[in-house]
MDAnalysis code that builds the backbone (N, CA, C; Angstrom):
import MDAnalysis as mda
import numpy as np

u = mda.Universe.empty(399, n_residues=133, atom_resindex=np.repeat(np.arange(133), 3), trajectory=True)
u.add_TopologyAttr("name", ["N", "CA", "C"] * 133)
u.add_TopologyAttr("resid", np.arange(1, 134))
u.add_TopologyAttr("resname", ["MET", "HIS", "LEU", "ASN", "TRP", "ASN", "LYS", "LEU", "SER", "GLN", "VAL", "THR", "ALA", "VAL", "PHE", "SER", "GLY", "GLY", "MET", "LEU", "GLY", "GLY", "GLY", "LEU", "ARG", "TYR", "GLU", "VAL", "GLY", "ASN", "TRP", "LEU", "ASN", "VAL", "ASN", "THR", "LEU", "THR", "SER", "THR", "THR", "LEU", "ALA", "ASN", "VAL", "ILE", "GLY", "CYS", "PHE", "CYS", "LEU", "THR", "PHE", "THR", "ILE", "TYR", "GLY", "LEU", "ASP", "LEU", "VAL", "ILE", "ASP", "LEU", "PRO", "GLU", "TRP", "LEU", "ILE", "LEU", "GLY", "PHE", "GLY", "THR", "GLY", "VAL", "VAL", "GLY", "ALA", "PHE", "THR", "THR", "PHE", "SER", "THR", "PHE", "ALA", "LEU", "LEU", "PHE", "MET", "GLN", "GLN", "VAL", "PHE", "GLN", "HIS", "PRO", "THR", "GLN", "THR", "TRP", "LEU", "PHE", "LEU", "LEU", "LEU", "ASN", "LEU", "VAL", "GLY", "GLY", "PHE", "ILE", "THR", "ALA", "LEU", "ILE", "GLY", "TYR", "LEU", "ALA", "ALA", "ARG", "LEU", "MET", "ASP", "ARG", "GLY", "LYS", "GLY", "ILE", "TRP"])
u.atoms.positions = np.array([
    [-30.412, -10.019, 19.929],
    [-29.135, -9.896, 19.264],
    [-28.773, -8.419, 19.152],
    [-27.575, -8.085, 19.565],
    [-27.085, -6.708, 19.513],
    [-26.157, -6.544, 18.306],
    [-26.491, -5.606, 17.440],
    [-25.687, -5.353, 16.251],
    [-24.646, -4.286, 16.566],
    [-23.394, -4.605, 16.375],
    [-22.301, -3.677, 16.643],
    [-22.046, -2.853, 15.375],
    [-22.629, -1.653, 15.317],
    [-22.535, -0.811, 14.120],
    [-21.113, -0.353, 13.861],
    [-20.338, -0.133, 14.900],
    [-18.953, 0.293, 14.732],
    [-18.139, -0.792, 14.032],
    [-18.286, -2.021, 14.494],
    [-17.578, -3.154, 13.884],
    [-18.045, -3.369, 12.443],
    [-19.330, -3.247, 12.207],
    [-19.884, -3.416, 10.872],
    [-19.335, -2.351, 9.914],
    [-19.213, -1.117, 10.388],
    [-18.668, -0.060, 9.528],
    [-17.192, -0.315, 9.216],
    [-16.453, -0.857, 10.162],
    [-15.043, -1.162, 9.931],
    [-14.885, -2.288, 8.904],
    [-15.644, -3.355, 9.064],
    [-15.576, -4.483, 8.135],
    [-16.016, -4.041, 6.736],
    [-17.059, -3.239, 6.656],
    [-17.537, -2.733, 5.369],
    [-16.481, -1.850, 4.713],
    [-15.805, -1.020, 5.493],
    [-14.760, -0.154, 4.956],
    [-13.582, -0.964, 4.424],
    [-13.161, -1.988, 5.161],
    [-12.053, -2.843, 4.711],
    [-12.456, -3.601, 3.449],
    [-13.664, -4.135, 3.432],
    [-14.150, -4.868, 2.270],
    [-14.210, -3.956, 1.044],
    [-14.797, -2.788, 1.196],
    [-14.915, -1.841, 0.081],
    [-13.543, -1.357, -0.379],
    [-12.682, -1.048, 0.574],
    [-11.324, -0.626, 0.236],
    [-10.553, -1.723, -0.467],
    [-10.755, -2.961, -0.037],
    [-10.096, -4.093, -0.673],
    [-10.522, -4.258, -2.122],
    [-11.803, -4.032, -2.392],
    [-12.274, -4.101, -3.778],
    [-11.606, -3.014, -4.618],
    [-11.518, -1.831, -4.079],
    [-10.888, -0.727, -4.804],
    [-9.396, -0.987, -5.008],
    [-8.693, -1.384, -3.949],
    [-7.256, -1.656, -4.038],
    [-6.938, -2.805, -4.974],
    [-7.744, -3.862, -4.925],
    [-7.547, -4.991, -5.824],
    [-7.761, -4.592, -7.280],
    [-8.766, -3.769, -7.523],
    [-9.016, -3.273, -8.875],
    [-7.884, -2.396, -9.378],
    [-7.383, -1.533, -8.495],
    [-6.244, -0.682, -8.869],
    [-5.007, -1.520, -9.172],
    [-4.763, -2.535, -8.370],
    [-3.601, -3.406, -8.594],
    [-3.721, -4.146, -9.915],
    [-4.914, -4.588, -10.225],
    [-5.158, -5.266, -11.493],
    [-4.847, -4.330, -12.666],
    [-5.265, -3.075, -12.548],
    [-5.017, -2.105, -13.615],
    [-3.532, -1.768, -13.754],
    [-2.809, -1.696, -12.657],
    [-1.356, -1.490, -12.743],
    [-0.728, -2.668, -13.470],
    [-1.183, -3.871, -13.166],
    [-0.682, -5.054, -13.850],
    [-0.966, -5.012, -15.339],
    [-2.167, -4.569, -15.713],
    [-2.505, -4.444, -17.136],
    [-1.655, -3.376, -17.810],
    [-1.462, -2.278, -17.118],
    [-0.712, -1.155, -17.670],
    [0.749, -1.529, -17.925],
    [1.339, -2.305, -16.997],
    [2.753, -2.656, -17.116],
    [2.996, -4.118, -17.492],
    [1.967, -4.820, -17.913],
    [2.075, -6.233, -18.302],
    [1.905, -7.122, -17.059],
    [0.815, -7.823, -16.982],
    [0.376, -8.581, -15.800],
    [1.487, -9.411, -15.154],
    [1.542, -9.331, -13.817],
    [2.444, -10.125, -12.970],
    [3.916, -10.032, -13.360],
    [4.334, -8.864, -13.730],
    [5.752, -8.683, -13.995],
    [6.433, -8.182, -12.739],
    [7.727, -8.314, -12.719],
    [8.498, -7.798, -11.592],
    [8.304, -6.291, -11.467],
    [8.201, -5.598, -12.577],
    [8.051, -4.142, -12.567],
    [6.732, -3.707, -11.951],
    [5.624, -4.332, -12.362],
    [4.325, -3.918, -11.822],
    [4.207, -4.243, -10.337],
    [4.776, -5.349, -9.921],
    [4.755, -5.715, -8.506],
    [5.574, -4.734, -7.683],
    [6.762, -4.395, -8.185],
    [7.614, -3.440, -7.475],
    [6.929, -2.079, -7.383],
    [6.353, -1.608, -8.481],
    [5.675, -0.321, -8.480],
    [4.529, -0.298, -7.471],
    [3.721, -1.345, -7.457],
    [2.601, -1.407, -6.511],
    [3.104, -1.407, -5.068],
    [4.137, -2.166, -4.770],
    [4.647, -2.236, -3.404],
    [5.247, -0.910, -2.948],
    [5.989, -0.253, -3.831],
    [6.640, 1.013, -3.465],
    [5.595, 2.118, -3.274],
    [4.629, 2.193, -4.169],
    [3.551, 3.187, -4.019],
    [2.769, 2.918, -2.734],
    [2.489, 1.652, -2.460],
    [1.753, 1.296, -1.247],
    [2.490, 1.682, 0.021],
    [3.812, 1.528, 0.040],
    [4.607, 1.921, 1.212],
    [4.484, 3.417, 1.479],
    [4.551, 4.207, 0.418],
    [4.392, 5.652, 0.584],
    [2.985, 5.986, 1.091],
    [1.972, 5.445, 0.420],
    [0.584, 5.782, 0.755],
    [0.217, 5.419, 2.189],
    [0.619, 4.243, 2.629],
    [0.269, 3.824, 3.985],
    [0.971, 4.689, 5.027],
    [2.250, 4.941, 4.827],
    [2.990, 5.768, 5.791],
    [2.458, 7.187, 5.813],
    [2.218, 7.758, 4.645],
    [1.710, 9.124, 4.568],
    [0.346, 9.234, 5.228],
    [-0.497, 8.239, 5.018],
    [-1.835, 8.257, 5.608],
    [-1.768, 8.155, 7.122],
    [-1.006, 7.196, 7.628],
    [-0.959, 6.977, 9.074],
    [-0.264, 8.129, 9.802],
    [0.863, 8.589, 9.273],
    [1.616, 9.641, 9.961],
    [1.251, 11.042, 9.515],
    [0.518, 11.175, 8.443],
    [0.197, 12.495, 7.927],
    [-1.269, 12.825, 8.049],
    [-2.047, 12.237, 7.178],
    [-3.461, 12.584, 7.126],
    [-4.172, 12.317, 8.437],
    [-3.911, 11.175, 9.044],
    [-4.598, 10.838, 10.282],
    [-4.229, 11.791, 11.422],
    [-2.974, 12.199, 11.500],
    [-2.556, 13.092, 12.576],
    [-3.008, 14.530, 12.347],
    [-3.026, 14.960, 11.100],
    [-3.369, 16.341, 10.795],
    [-4.876, 16.537, 10.667],
    [-5.543, 15.605, 10.021],
    [-6.969, 15.761, 9.757],
    [-7.825, 14.996, 10.762],
    [-7.242, 14.051, 11.502],
    [-7.949, 13.230, 12.476],
    [-9.109, 12.476, 11.821],
    [-8.740, 11.567, 10.937],
    [-9.717, 10.777, 10.200],
    [-10.371, 9.733, 11.099],
    [-11.611, 9.371, 10.795],
    [-12.272, 8.330, 11.590],
    [-11.593, 6.970, 11.394],
    [-11.690, 6.139, 12.407],
    [-11.019, 4.837, 12.392],
    [-11.455, 3.973, 11.204],
    [-12.737, 3.985, 10.864],
    [-13.214, 3.165, 9.752],
    [-12.567, 3.580, 8.437],
    [-12.287, 4.878, 8.270],
    [-11.669, 5.350, 7.037],
    [-10.198, 4.942, 6.964],
    [-9.492, 5.026, 8.086],
    [-8.096, 4.587, 8.132],
    [-8.015, 3.083, 7.840],
    [-8.902, 2.294, 8.448],
    [-8.925, 0.848, 8.186],
    [-9.282, 0.553, 6.734],
    [-10.247, 1.268, 6.210],
    [-10.657, 1.055, 4.826],
    [-9.548, 1.363, 3.838],
    [-8.815, 2.442, 4.099],
    [-7.724, 2.799, 3.194],
    [-6.489, 1.942, 3.452],
    [-6.062, 1.864, 4.712],
    [-4.827, 1.145, 5.031],
    [-4.927, -0.349, 4.807],
    [-5.828, -0.994, 5.520],
    [-5.975, -2.443, 5.412],
    [-6.657, -2.827, 4.109],
    [-7.659, -2.064, 3.716],
    [-8.418, -2.393, 2.515],
    [-7.695, -2.033, 1.228],
    [-7.603, -0.738, 0.932],
    [-7.042, -0.297, -0.348],
    [-5.565, -0.670, -0.462],
    [-4.757, -0.224, 0.491],
    [-3.309, -0.478, 0.398],
    [-3.002, -1.964, 0.564],
    [-3.714, -2.638, 1.455],
    [-3.486, -4.067, 1.649],
    [-3.762, -4.879, 0.393],
    [-4.812, -4.520, -0.343],
    [-5.127, -5.239, -1.578],
    [-4.249, -4.774, -2.737],
    [-3.813, -3.519, -2.699],
    [-2.991, -2.974, -3.781],
    [-1.559, -3.511, -3.743],
    [-0.994, -3.584, -2.551],
    [0.359, -4.131, -2.433],
    [0.279, -5.643, -2.547],
    [1.392, -6.261, -2.893],
    [1.298, -7.641, -3.333],
    [2.443, -8.493, -2.803],
    [2.464, -8.752, -1.518],
    [3.546, -9.567, -0.977],
    [3.508, -10.990, -1.513],
    [2.328, -11.551, -1.651],
    [2.248, -12.931, -2.148],
    [2.733, -13.020, -3.591],
    [2.378, -12.050, -4.418],
    [2.872, -12.035, -5.802],
    [4.374, -11.804, -5.816],
    [4.827, -10.919, -4.949],
    [6.257, -10.637, -4.802],
    [7.024, -11.928, -4.494],
    [6.559, -12.692, -3.527],
    [7.227, -13.941, -3.142],
    [7.153, -14.987, -4.266],
    [5.993, -15.100, -4.902],
    [5.832, -16.052, -5.992],
    [6.760, -15.723, -7.166],
    [6.783, -14.459, -7.590],
    [7.644, -14.067, -8.705],
    [9.119, -14.280, -8.375],
    [9.474, -13.989, -7.138],
    [10.863, -14.204, -6.730],
    [11.233, -15.683, -6.897],
    [10.403, -16.561, -6.383],
    [10.699, -17.996, -6.457],
    [10.668, -18.517, -7.896],
    [9.787, -17.986, -8.716],
    [9.718, -18.423, -10.110],
    [10.949, -17.991, -10.906],
    [11.510, -16.844, -10.571],
    [12.567, -16.252, -11.383],
    [13.984, -16.459, -10.857],
    [14.152, -16.736, -9.591],
    [15.480, -16.697, -8.967],
    [16.476, -17.683, -9.596],
    [16.018, -18.818, -10.046],
    [16.943, -19.796, -10.620],
    [17.194, -19.548, -12.113],
    [16.249, -18.911, -12.779],
    [16.409, -18.634, -14.202],
    [17.166, -17.329, -14.463],
    [16.872, -16.320, -13.661],
    [17.472, -14.987, -13.825],
    [17.916, -14.470, -12.452],
    [18.948, -15.050, -11.867],
    [19.306, -14.713, -10.487],
    [19.656, -13.239, -10.276],
    [20.418, -12.649, -11.152],
    [20.817, -11.245, -10.953],
    [19.610, -10.322, -10.989],
    [18.775, -10.480, -11.995],
    [17.578, -9.657, -12.133],
    [16.635, -9.864, -10.939],
    [16.519, -11.088, -10.475],
    [15.602, -11.397, -9.385],
    [16.090, -10.840, -8.053],
    [17.375, -10.916, -7.794],
    [17.895, -10.327, -6.557],
    [17.795, -8.807, -6.598],
    [17.926, -8.214, -7.788],
    [17.728, -6.770, -7.938],
    [16.276, -6.413, -7.650],
    [15.353, -7.252, -8.113],
    [13.924, -7.097, -7.824],
    [13.668, -7.095, -6.314],
    [14.280, -8.041, -5.624],
    [14.151, -8.106, -4.165],
    [14.686, -6.835, -3.515],
    [15.850, -6.408, -3.929],
    [16.467, -5.211, -3.377],
    [15.630, -3.964, -3.650],
    [15.118, -3.833, -4.872],
    [14.284, -2.680, -5.218],
    [13.012, -2.636, -4.379],
    [12.406, -3.790, -4.148],
    [11.200, -3.826, -3.329],
    [11.489, -3.429, -1.890],
    [12.539, -3.991, -1.322],
    [12.846, -3.703, 0.086],
    [13.367, -2.284, 0.283],
    [14.411, -1.948, -0.437],
    [15.005, -0.614, -0.269],
    [14.039, 0.457, -0.773],
    [13.425, 0.216, -1.941],
    [12.460, 1.185, -2.472],
    [11.285, 1.385, -1.537],
    [10.812, 0.302, -0.938],
    [9.709, 0.409, 0.019],
    [10.084, 1.218, 1.242],
    [11.273, 0.971, 1.781],
    [11.713, 1.745, 2.948],
    [11.934, 3.208, 2.599],
    [12.491, 3.475, 1.428],
    [12.735, 4.870, 1.016],
    [11.414, 5.605, 0.815],
    [10.451, 4.976, 0.134],
    [9.175, 5.664, -0.072],
    [8.383, 5.792, 1.233],
    [8.552, 4.847, 2.141],
    [7.931, 4.997, 3.459],
    [8.547, 6.187, 4.188],
    [9.864, 6.342, 4.083],
    [10.528, 7.494, 4.692],
    [10.044, 8.788, 4.055],
    [9.915, 8.814, 2.741],
    [9.408, 10.008, 2.057],
    [7.980, 10.315, 2.500],
    [7.161, 9.278, 2.647],
    [5.799, 9.470, 3.150],
    [5.789, 10.040, 4.553],
    [6.680, 9.543, 5.390],
    [6.791, 10.048, 6.759],
    [7.237, 11.509, 6.760],
    [8.260, 11.825, 5.960],
    [8.750, 13.206, 5.901],
    [7.694, 14.157, 5.336],
    [6.957, 13.709, 4.335],
    [5.868, 14.525, 3.790],
    [4.794, 14.754, 4.848],
    [4.529, 13.743, 5.653],
    [3.561, 13.873, 6.736],
    [4.039, 14.873, 7.779],
    [5.317, 14.836, 8.098],
    [5.873, 15.792, 9.063],
    [5.760, 17.221, 8.533],
    [5.964, 17.406, 7.227],
    [5.792, 18.734, 6.639],
    [4.336, 19.192, 6.775],
    [3.390, 18.281, 6.575],
    [1.986, 18.617, 6.768],
    [1.718, 18.984, 8.220],
    [2.354, 18.276, 9.144],
    [2.168, 18.515, 10.561],
    [2.627, 19.926, 10.938],
    [3.713, 20.366, 10.332],
    [4.211, 21.716, 10.601],
    [3.266, 22.785, 10.084],
    [2.587, 22.498, 8.996],
    [1.693, 23.477, 8.404],
    [0.244, 23.241, 8.730],
    [-0.051, 22.827, 9.947],
    [-1.423, 22.497, 10.339],
    [-2.396, 23.629, 10.051],
    [-1.927, 24.864, 10.141],
    [-2.795, 25.998, 9.883],
    [-3.310, 26.021, 8.456],
    [-2.567, 25.415, 7.537],
    [-2.951, 25.400, 6.129],
    [-4.185, 24.541, 5.933],
    [-4.276, 23.435, 6.646],
    [-5.389, 22.495, 6.462],
    [-6.558, 22.945, 7.284],
])
């Protein structure tokens, strides 16, 4: 039997990152009141920035190993952001509070795209200053 150490390191990184991201998401929920529209939106918007900044910034400037990118992107950010909670809260609230719920949807989508753009622009600024790193 041949053990693929590269694959094992990737799976371990995603698993470990997922534990960290899930724990962070739980704490955001506690901080802002569990499973609220606000905590879900905050987690999704922060995750959009972090993933974009990491992929277009840190990875290009610092040349991080693949296992670390997978551990942070798929693991930490994947567990921290909450599409399933987002969809569940939307469906639970849309008929009771339609205006607030559609605003929640808009904030998640537009806020996510805006913070992803900010992450990308911040990464480009890092790229210009490669000598600094």
